[in-house]
Phi, psi and omega in degrees: 000140174260167179298329181294331182273351185286132181293154180294151185058042179238138174260135178229172178236137181285135180253321178200151176241118180278161184105171181206170180064226188296323180300308180300320181292320178298317180298312183294325178295337178277358174099007180267097179234164179310132179086353180285151179263135178234131180254123178277107183281303186215160169231135186295160184306324177264010176090354184225115007263179177253127180261128184231164171240125178225131178058033178081012172225164182259142191219136173250128178244147175289153179301322181298322180290315182296325185295339185265010179242114178277139183223164169229146180285136182291133176285143178077010184255000000 
């Protein structure tokens, strides 16, 4: 499952970040790394952007960026 497919008000854990080079580095510099927890706060009416909470701060991602992040739903949340 990708971050783009996650329903609102769901906590997930990052499994893998696709892409390479500057794109991958930019995503990782925002605090989205393997194993980090992400809470999906809101999705804009047309689906772009997706607002998330990661490492204690709020961040908005484009659909294309969210589609490159594989996640798994946290158990017991």
